[in-house]
Steps between C-alpha positions, in 0.01 A plus 500: 500500500224606728326396817155353446213437736129455463198562717121492462509803270766376257872476439753757619843532337772736629808553283854484635556859384211623716645317800846640422365856488335463841820354647714774343281784628489346847878460506559861398281619790720318750758679712859462383425398141659738250404329173403178331756372248492254213652158538693502172632757256262376228208572733624858535510544123150362453366730775652804330292426192178442694273784600391352835749301708277449803636160596866597488721304737238234570485142375172319560466125461166326545424136554135409543366746754843565657705812425878531526651850488863610456581867567818672378564819697754769581501593869582831664842519666495484879183297555492145630481276194342218699230724650414657164490161327273345764266799494492487120419128499210545741347802327525352148358166616208671676413735211524236226293251701239770565500600130479151350331293769769237435782374719846655462734212574834684502634852461874514432680834538819538296705805599682610185667808644514780755459873428583805705 
């Protein structure tokens, strides 16, 4: 799927993979995030065979001009999970909205593990 919009100059289409890459890079810049992880084991296998896994750990769902993002992360041991998750939600929402010009409806942060 992709997000579509149109203006006076024509139609604009942004793929879910492009949105996932922006969300993934933004998440990795955040304090307390160690890595992005796949949701399922089959996703891990498919990413091993791919050359570029830029959207790893991100699931993007679009409906009309609304974007729903699920992040799967491993957090650094000793940080406040709630503070890191809230900061991550805000930064991903801001960057994706700025990138696409669309509305990000929800950002869900799923903490898969903790690393030292």
